[in-house]
N, C-alpha and C positions, 0 to 999 in steps of 0.2 A: 249167778247159782239159783235164781228162781227160774230160767229158764229148765236147768238140768231138773228140779222139783217138779215140776210139771210135766215134765216127758215123764219120768219115774210115776209119778200120780194115776198116768193114763195107763201104764202097765200093770200097775196093781190094781185099777180098777177102782179107783176113787177120784174125787176129784179138788184141787188146790183152787180156790176162787178169790182173788185178790181184789178188793175195794180200793176204792180210789181214783177211777175211770178207768181200771181195768175191765176185762172181759166175765161176766155172769152169765152162766148158760140161761136163756129165753127156757120158761117155765118152770125155772128152779124156785124150790121152796124160799119163802123170805127168810134169813138167816135171824137165829135168836141175839141179841146182842149182850155180850158183858162186857163188863167194865173192870180192865185190867189196871190195877194203880200203883206201880212199883215202887217202892220207897225203902229205906233202911228198917228192918229186915223184912219185908213183908209183899206180899204180891196182891193183896187187897181182895182176893177169890181164892182160899183154899180149896176145900171138897165142895165139889158141883156136880150137878147132874143137868144135861141140857138135851132137847131131842132136837133131831135133824140138823142143819148146818147152825156154824157159830159164827157169829162176828166179834171177834175179840179185838174193843178200843183200848188200845194200850198209852197209857202216859206214865214217863217217869216222873212222879211227883217228890223223888229224892235229890240228894246232892251227888252222889256216886254215879255213874255208868250203871244200865242193867240192860238185858236182856229178856225176851218170852219164849221160852223153848217147849213145844211139845214133843213128847217122845210115845212109842208105843208097838203094836206090834198088828200089824193086816194080816191075817194068816200066818204063814211062817216070816215074812218079813217085817222085817225092823224098820221104824220111819221114824225121822225126828225133822222136824220143822222151827226155823227161829226167825224171832224179828229182825231187825237191824240193830246194831248197839244204840241205845238211847239216852242219848246227857238229858241233865238236868232239864226238865220241863219239854222235853221233847215227846211226840206222840207218833203212832202207827197204828193203822188198822190191818187185821188180818182175817179174812174168812176161811174157814174149813169145813167140807163138806166131809165126815169120817163116817165108816161103818161103827154099827153099836161095840162099845169094849169098855174098857179103861186107859187111861193115859195120864201118865205123869207128866207135870207142868212146873218148870221151875225155870232159874236165871243161874245160867253155867259159867258164869265167873268165878274164878276162882274164890270159894269160902261162903260166897251165897247161900247158895242151897243149904249148907250145912247153918248157917244161922239162921233159917226161918223162909225163905223163899222158896218154896217147892208146895204141891197139892197134888191133886187129883181130880180128871176131870171123867165123867163118868157119859159117853154117849147113850141114850136109849133107844 
C-alpha cells in the first residue's frame, strides 16, 4: 500500500518521505519532529501548527492497538495517510511533506476518535 501512496503522491505534486532506512530527497528540508503518543484516549498531540516537512515519531503507550491517520485535501483531491496498526509499546515513524493547509489527525479504529483520539494539524 505504501507503494501506491507514493505513486499517488507524485501525481498530486507532494511527496511522502518514509524514515527508517527509506529514501529522502537530497537537499530536502530537515523535518520538524512531532512526538505522537497514542494511548487511551489521546494522541498526545491535539491541535498543532508546523512548517515544512514533519516527522511523526509515533508510539503506542496504551494497552489497546491504535493507528495514526492524517486526512485532508490537496486541491480537489482528498488524501489519507495511515501508520501501521501499533500494538502496546510498538512504535513507527512517518515523515510527510505536505502543502500549506489544515489536516485532521485521528485514530480510525472504531470509537477511538469519538473518545478523544483526534486533532488538527495546520501546515504553514
